ZAVEXMI-442231 format. One record per residue (C-alpha): residue in three letters; x, y, z. Coordinates in steps of 0.2 Angstrom, whole numbers, padded with zeros to 4 digits. Each point is the difference from the previous one (the first is absolute). Layout:
! residues N
ATOM  resn     xx     yy     zz
ATOM   ALA      X      Y      Z
...
***
This chain:
! residues 300
ATOM  resn     xx     yy     zz
ATOM   UNK  -0373  -0028  -0138
ATOM   UNK   0001  -0013   0013
ATOM   UNK  -0008  -0013  -0011
ATOM   UNK   0012   0003  -0014
ATOM   UNK   0014  -0001   0012
ATOM   UNK  -0006  -0017   0006
ATOM   UNK  -0002  -0005  -0018
ATOM   UNK   0018   0007  -0004
ATOM   UNK   0007  -0009   0016
ATOM   UNK  -0010  -0018  -0005
ATOM   UNK   0008   0001  -0017
ATOM   UNK   0017   0002   0006
ATOM   UNK  -0001  -0014   0010
ATOM   UNK  -0007  -0010  -0013
ATOM   UNK   0015   0004  -0010
ATOM   UNK   0012  -0005   0014
ATOM   UNK  -0009  -0016   0000
ATOM   UNK   0001  -0004  -0017
ATOM   UNK   0018   0004   0000
ATOM   UNK   0005  -0013   0012
ATOM   UNK  -0013  -0012  -0006
ATOM   UNK   0012  -0009  -0011
ATOM   UNK   0013  -0002   0014
ATOM   UNK  -0014  -0006   0014
ATOM   UNK  -0006  -0012  -0013
ATOM   UNK   0015  -0008  -0004
ATOM   UNK   0003  -0001   0020
ATOM   UNK  -0016  -0008   0003
ATOM   UNK   0002  -0012  -0015
ATOM   UNK   0018  -0006   0002
ATOM   UNK   0003   0003   0019
ATOM   UNK  -0015   0001   0011
ATOM   UNK  -0011  -0013  -0006
ATOM   UNK   0014  -0013  -0002
ATOM   UNK   0005   0002   0018
ATOM   UNK  -0017  -0002   0006
ATOM   UNK  -0003  -0015  -0011
ATOM   UNK   0018  -0007   0006
ATOM   UNK  -0009   0002   0018
ATOM   UNK  -0015  -0010  -0004
ATOM   UNK   0012  -0014  -0009
ATOM   UNK   0009  -0002   0017
ATOM   UNK  -0016  -0009   0007
ATOM   UNK  -0003  -0010  -0016
ATOM   UNK   0008  -0015  -0011
ATOM   UNK   0000   0007  -0019
ATOM   UNK   0008  -0009  -0016
ATOM   UNK  -0004   0015  -0010
ATOM   UNK   0003  -0012  -0017
ATOM   UNK  -0017  -0007   0006
ATOM   UNK  -0008   0019   0000
ATOM   UNK  -0011   0006   0014
ATOM   UNK  -0007  -0016   0001
ATOM   UNK   0015  -0006   0008
ATOM   UNK   0000   0010   0017
ATOM   UNK  -0004  -0011   0015
ATOM   UNK   0000   0009   0017
ATOM   UNK   0011  -0006   0012
ATOM   UNK   0000   0011   0015
ATOM   UNK   0016   0001   0009
ATOM   UNK   0007  -0017  -0008
ATOM   UNK   0014   0011  -0010
ATOM   UNK   0006   0005   0016
ATOM   UNK   0000  -0015   0006
ATOM   UNK   0010  -0008  -0013
ATOM   UNK   0014   0013   0003
ATOM   UNK   0006  -0009   0015
ATOM   UNK   0003  -0015  -0010
ATOM   UNK   0008   0008  -0016
ATOM   UNK   0019  -0003   0001
ATOM   UNK   0002   0011  -0015
ATOM   UNK  -0007   0014   0007
ATOM   UNK   0009  -0002   0017
ATOM   UNK   0016  -0001  -0011
ATOM   UNK  -0005   0016  -0010
ATOM   UNK  -0003   0008   0015
ATOM   UNK   0017  -0003   0008
ATOM   UNK   0009   0004  -0016
ATOM   UNK  -0007   0016  -0002
ATOM   UNK   0002   0004   0017
ATOM   UNK   0019  -0004  -0001
ATOM   UNK   0001   0010  -0018
ATOM   UNK  -0007   0015   0010
ATOM   UNK   0011  -0001   0014
ATOM   UNK   0017  -0001  -0010
ATOM   UNK  -0006   0010  -0016
ATOM   UNK  -0007   0016   0009
ATOM   UNK   0014   0005   0013
ATOM   UNK   0013  -0004  -0014
ATOM   UNK  -0008   0011  -0014
ATOM   UNK  -0004   0013   0012
ATOM   UNK   0018   0001   0007
ATOM   UNK   0010  -0001  -0016
ATOM   UNK  -0013   0014  -0007
ATOM   UNK   0003   0012   0015
ATOM   UNK   0019  -0003  -0003
ATOM   UNK  -0001   0004  -0018
ATOM   UNK  -0010   0013   0002
ATOM   UNK   0010   0010   0014
ATOM   UNK   0016  -0004  -0013
ATOM   UNK  -0009   0007  -0016
ATOM   UNK  -0007   0016   0009
ATOM   UNK   0017   0004   0006
ATOM   UNK   0015  -0007  -0007
ATOM   UNK  -0004  -0006  -0019
ATOM   UNK   0000   0011  -0014
ATOM   UNK  -0013  -0002  -0014
ATOM   UNK  -0012  -0004   0013
ATOM   UNK  -0016  -0001  -0011
ATOM   UNK   0009  -0012  -0013
ATOM   UNK   0004  -0012   0015
ATOM   UNK  -0017   0002   0007
ATOM   UNK  -0008  -0005  -0016
ATOM   UNK   0011  -0015  -0003
ATOM   UNK  -0004  -0007   0018
ATOM   UNK  -0017   0003  -0001
ATOM   UNK  -0003  -0007  -0018
ATOM   UNK  -0002  -0018   0007
ATOM   UNK  -0015   0006   0010
ATOM   UNK  -0009   0005  -0014
ATOM   UNK   0004  -0013  -0013
ATOM   UNK  -0010  -0015  -0005
ATOM   UNK   0001  -0011   0014
ATOM   UNK  -0001  -0015  -0011
ATOM   UNK   0014   0005  -0010
ATOM   UNK   0010   0003   0014
ATOM   UNK  -0004  -0017   0007
ATOM   UNK   0006  -0009  -0017
ATOM   UNK   0016   0010   0001
ATOM   UNK   0004  -0006   0016
ATOM   UNK  -0005  -0018  -0005
ATOM   UNK   0014   0001  -0012
ATOM   UNK   0013   0008   0013
ATOM   UNK  -0005  -0014   0013
ATOM   UNK   0003  -0014  -0014
ATOM   UNK   0009  -0013   0010
ATOM   UNK   0012  -0004  -0015
ATOM   UNK   0002   0014  -0010
ATOM   UNK  -0007   0015   0011
ATOM   UNK   0012   0014   0002
ATOM   UNK  -0003   0000   0019
ATOM   UNK   0006  -0018   0001
ATOM   UNK   0013   0004  -0013
ATOM   UNK   0007   0013   0011
ATOM   UNK   0001  -0009   0015
ATOM   UNK   0010  -0014  -0008
ATOM   UNK   0013   0014  -0006
ATOM   UNK   0003   0004   0017
ATOM   UNK   0003  -0018   0006
ATOM   UNK  -0018  -0005   0004
ATOM   UNK   0002  -0018  -0006
ATOM   UNK  -0020  -0005   0003
ATOM   UNK  -0010   0015  -0001
ATOM   UNK  -0018  -0001   0005
ATOM   UNK  -0014  -0006  -0011
ATOM   UNK  -0010   0014   0004
ATOM   UNK  -0018  -0002  -0007
ATOM   UNK   0002  -0019  -0002
ATOM   UNK   0007  -0002   0019
ATOM   UNK  -0014   0000   0014
ATOM   UNK   0013   0009   0012
ATOM   UNK   0003   0013  -0012
ATOM   UNK  -0015   0004  -0011
ATOM   UNK  -0009   0012   0013
ATOM   UNK   0016   0008   0003
ATOM   UNK   0001   0003  -0019
ATOM   UNK  -0017   0007  -0001
ATOM   UNK   0005   0011   0015
ATOM   UNK   0015   0007  -0008
ATOM   UNK  -0009   0004  -0015
ATOM   UNK  -0015   0008   0009
ATOM   UNK   0013   0012   0010
ATOM   UNK   0009   0006  -0017
ATOM   UNK  -0017   0004  -0006
ATOM   UNK  -0007   0010   0015
ATOM   UNK   0017   0008   0006
ATOM   UNK  -0005   0015  -0013
ATOM   UNK  -0016   0002   0007
ATOM   UNK   0007   0003   0018
ATOM   UNK   0014   0009  -0005
ATOM   UNK  -0011   0012  -0011
ATOM   UNK  -0012   0002   0016
ATOM   UNK   0015   0003   0011
ATOM   UNK   0008   0013  -0010
ATOM   UNK  -0017   0012   0001
ATOM   UNK   0001  -0004   0018
ATOM   UNK   0017   0007  -0001
ATOM   UNK  -0004   0015  -0008
ATOM   UNK  -0012   0006   0015
ATOM   UNK   0014  -0002   0014
ATOM   UNK   0006   0017   0004
ATOM   UNK   0018   0002  -0003
ATOM   UNK   0003   0010   0014
ATOM   UNK  -0001  -0017   0011
ATOM   UNK   0015  -0006  -0008
ATOM   UNK   0010   0016   0000
ATOM   UNK  -0004   0001   0019
ATOM   UNK   0005  -0017   0002
ATOM   UNK   0016   0002  -0009
ATOM   UNK   0004   0016   0010
ATOM   UNK  -0003  -0012   0016
ATOM   UNK   0013  -0012  -0008
ATOM   UNK  -0012  -0014  -0004
ATOM   UNK   0006  -0011  -0013
ATOM   UNK  -0009  -0006  -0016
ATOM   UNK  -0004  -0016   0006
ATOM   UNK  -0008   0009   0017
ATOM   UNK  -0009   0012  -0012
ATOM   UNK  -0009  -0014  -0010
ATOM   UNK  -0004  -0011   0019
ATOM   UNK  -0007   0016   0009
ATOM   UNK  -0006   0012  -0014
ATOM   UNK  -0003  -0009  -0016
ATOM   UNK  -0008  -0014   0006
ATOM   UNK  -0012   0008   0012
ATOM   UNK  -0006   0013  -0012
ATOM   UNK  -0004  -0012  -0013
ATOM   UNK  -0011  -0011   0013
ATOM   UNK  -0017   0005  -0010
ATOM   UNK   0009  -0004  -0016
ATOM   UNK   0006  -0017   0006
ATOM   UNK  -0017  -0006   0006
ATOM   UNK  -0008   0005  -0017
ATOM   UNK   0014  -0011  -0008
ATOM   UNK  -0003  -0015   0012
ATOM   UNK  -0019   0001  -0004
ATOM   UNK   0001   0001  -0018
ATOM   UNK   0014  -0013  -0001
ATOM   UNK  -0009  -0013   0013
ATOM   UNK  -0016   0001  -0011
ATOM   UNK   0011  -0003  -0016
ATOM   UNK   0010  -0016   0007
ATOM   UNK  -0016  -0008   0005
ATOM   UNK  -0007   0002  -0017
ATOM   UNK   0015  -0006  -0008
ATOM   UNK  -0006  -0010  -0015
ATOM   UNK   0011   0003  -0016
ATOM   UNK   0016  -0006   0005
ATOM   UNK  -0006  -0016   0006
ATOM   UNK  -0011  -0003  -0014
ATOM   UNK   0012   0002  -0014
ATOM   UNK   0016  -0005   0010
ATOM   UNK  -0004  -0015   0010
ATOM   UNK  -0019  -0004  -0001
ATOM   UNK   0001  -0003   0020
ATOM   UNK   0014  -0012   0000
ATOM   UNK   0010  -0009   0002
ATOM   UNK  -0009  -0011   0014
ATOM   UNK  -0011   0016   0003
ATOM   UNK   0014   0011   0007
ATOM   UNK  -0005   0016  -0010
ATOM   UNK  -0018  -0005   0002
ATOM   UNK  -0009   0017   0006
ATOM   UNK  -0018   0005   0004
ATOM   UNK  -0003   0009  -0017
ATOM   UNK   0005  -0014  -0011
ATOM   UNK  -0009  -0012   0011
ATOM   UNK  -0016   0011  -0003
ATOM   UNK   0004  -0001  -0018
ATOM   UNK   0000  -0018  -0001
ATOM   UNK  -0015  -0003   0010
ATOM   UNK  -0011   0011  -0011
ATOM   UNK   0006  -0004  -0016
ATOM   UNK   0008  -0016  -0001
ATOM   UNK  -0011  -0010   0012
ATOM   UNK  -0015   0011  -0002
ATOM   UNK  -0003   0002   0020
ATOM   UNK  -0006   0019  -0002
ATOM   UNK  -0008   0000   0018
ATOM   UNK   0016  -0008   0008
ATOM   UNK   0010   0013  -0011
ATOM   UNK  -0011   0014   0007
ATOM   UNK   0004  -0006   0018
ATOM   UNK   0017   0000  -0001
ATOM   UNK  -0001   0017  -0009
ATOM   UNK  -0009   0007   0015
ATOM   UNK   0012  -0009   0012
ATOM   UNK   0015   0009  -0010
ATOM   UNK  -0010   0016   0001
ATOM   UNK  -0002  -0001   0020
ATOM   UNK   0019  -0004   0001
ATOM   UNK   0003   0017  -0010
ATOM   UNK  -0013   0010   0011
ATOM   UNK   0007  -0007   0016
ATOM   UNK   0018   0004  -0004
ATOM   UNK  -0005   0017  -0007
ATOM   UNK  -0010   0006   0015
ATOM   UNK   0014  -0006   0012
ATOM   UNK   0013   0011  -0010
ATOM   UNK  -0011   0015   0002
ATOM   UNK  -0002  -0002   0017
ATOM   UNK   0018  -0003   0002
ATOM   UNK   0003   0016  -0011
ATOM   UNK  -0011   0010   0012
ATOM   UNK   0009  -0004   0015
ATOM   UNK   0017   0001  -0006
ATOM   UNK  -0004   0018  -0006
ATOM   UNK  -0001   0005   0018
ATOM   UNK   0018  -0003   0002
ATOM   UNK   0005   0012  -0013
***
């Protein structure tokens, strides 16, 4: 009996392994091995057009090149500005929309779907549409500005001063729906008794928002911060479609820099190095946010 039980247990375990084999094979082939190989590329110089014979060991030479790479420093600065501006604005507007939709709007599902739709739409298609809207001569945005008396509206994507702002505005419009949906889910978990007690005590709606809603949404807020920061540091589509990093590198970001290094200049080793620097930045920011979340939760 014991031998039969072990045999049945073995067959059950093998069946389980066979079920996860396709997914595990895909993960190893398309995720794990490329990550390990990219870590190896950090220490080599490789023009992949020459095949594996073109691999040349350089040690820490790629890291030394980072300090002299003005494009890398510019892209890191632009990414930092993009994150610092876009993430808080998306979160604030998402929270306000969530509060309004949760209490003061009929047809909530319809409006929630319409606001969330840009986030799940093709980013390339959205970028093309916004490129048309930003057209300096015939775009609807500048046409509207002229109609209200602005005689010299911005050049937007053709202006070094406004190009990054234009990308940020589009990105905020895309990510507001994500923040709103997550905040709506968080609002459903706040006990209504807290608001009823606050109303009995004479607290205004604004005070309820500041002292009940915002503190109770702290875990939700940190989740949104982490995901939006990761998204903002990986922004690529809008830049590639709308500006190609210009004008004068005003919208040049890390993901686009990595793309050009790898697929235009064929410097796979150096591109892998910048990729791991980007991963390190995102990892450090995420860990700092997790630590802040743990400390912040002690106050509530």
